[in-house]
C-alpha positions, 0 to 999 in steps of 0.5 A, a space after each residue: 665202522 668196517 669202512 673206517 677201519 679199512 680207510 685207516 689201514 690204507 693211511 697207515 700203509 701210505 705213511 709207512 711207505 713214505 717213512 721207508 722212502 724218507 729213511 732211504 733218502 735220509 741215508 744220503 741227505 741226513 748228514 747234510 741236513 744234520 749239519 745244516 738244519 733250518 732253525 725253524 723246522 725239524 729234520 725229515 727223520 724227525 718228521 717221519 718219526 712224528 708221523 709214525 707216532 701219529 699213525 700209532 695213535 690213530 691206530 689205537 683210537 680206531 681199535 678202541 672205537 672198534 671195541 666200543 662198536 662190538 660192545 654196543 652190538 652185544 648190548 643190542 643183541 641183549 636188547 633184542 633177546 629181551 624184546 623176544 622174551 617180552 613177545 613170548 610173554 605177551 603170547 602167553 598172556 593172550 593164551 591165558 586171556 583166551 582161557 579166562 574167557 572160556 572159563 567165564 563162558 562156562 561159568 555163565 552156563 553153570 548154575 549148580 553149586 560149583 559156581 562159587 568155587 569157579 568164581 574163586 578160581 577165576 578171581 585168583 587167575 584174574 589177580 595173577 593176570 594183573 601181577 604178570 601185567 604189572 611185572 611186564 610193564 615194569 620190565 618194558 619201562 626199564 628197557 625203554 629207560 635203558 635205551 634212552 639213558 645209555 644206548 642213545 648217548 653212546 650212539 651220539 659219541 660214535 655218530 662222528 664216525 659216520 659208519 653204516 653200522 652205527 646208523 643201523 644200530 640207531 635204527 635198531 634202538 628206535 625199533 626197540 623203543 617203538 616195540 617197548 611203546 607197543 608193549 606198554 600199550 598192550 599191557 595197558 589194554 590187557 590190564 584194563 580188560 583184566 580189571 573189567 573182568 575182575 569187576 564182573 567176577 566180583 559182581 557175580 560173586 556178590 550176587 551168588 553170595 546174596 542168593 546163597 544167604 537167601 537160600 540158607 535163610 529159607 532153609 532155616 525158616 523151613 526147618 523152624 516151620 517143620 519143627 512147629 508141625 504137630 502130628 495128628 493123633 486122630 484119623 479122618 473117617 473118610 480116608 481110604 487108607 487105614 490109620 490107627 491112632 490113639 491119644 496117649 496119657 502123658 505122664 512124667 517117666 524115666 523111659 519113653 517107648 515109641 513104635 511106628 510102622 512106616 512106608 514111603 511111596 515118593 522120592 522124598 528123602 526127609 520127613 517128620 514121622 512123629 512129634 510130641 511136644 509139652 504144653 507147659 515147657 519146651 520139652 519134646 520128642 520126635 521121630 523123623 527121616 533125614 536122608 532116608 535114615 530114621 532119627 530119634 530126637 528129644 529134649 526132656 528137661 536136660 541136654 538135647 539128644 539124638 540117635 540115628 539108625 544106619 538102615 537106608 529106607 527104600 521107596 515102596 513100590 506097592 503099599 499093599 505089600 506088607 514087606 514094603 513097610 518098616 517097623 520102627 521101635 524107639 526107646 529112650 
């Protein structure tokens, strides 16, 4: 376009030079020509004025074309900025994908109770990753449609000028379209990868959920089994340790009193110390250790109740030392 502008400027200069010469000649030949004009032709003055008018029209057209090329250059800069923005977003997505892969590896090595929380966070990251991919895909499609529907028709209108800048702009548009296609392919690949990872996360989540459900079921079974344990009130004669036992007479009463002496040498945190059920009803009274704290539980015909002592039971290093034993007194 710069060469076209330069060519138009030279034409105008030549036309102005011709007009000036014609004006000088018209001073001498004008009167004669005006007196004896040809019937089918205009005078030289009229022809020079017509040429000057045409040069002005050509100048106006060239300035309009120059403005259109400048506008197209601004649009190309905007498109380049959008492509750079898409490249930056792709780099961010690649970093996010690396982070997701790292978290997946960490989850594969982690087998404690934090796996469920990590799976939830990974699912959120995967869905967020899919949302970003969809948005980027929409932006790439809009850029490609804009290049096809607006920029290319404008280039066709200006192609008659034969300017190098127009050819360069056409190449830039083709590069932008090619880049948008590559971005679209990358989005498709990333989206498929994210979907596969989401399927893996869902499978892991379902497996862990089933394992937790099975574990809860086993815990409930263990609790039911513990509730059915009956504490023996008689001691074995061949036992090495001294165990005092008795068979109490069960009678209806408004007060229940239990006295126990207890020590533990293992690291267990829960234990059933005493359980006395009724043979005719579902009434019971029990003393148990829960998380190293003594708790009295009962149900004697009314609402069930429980009381927990705040003292923490320590592990006995020597059962022969009386100071390592606890005296438990419970009254209802």
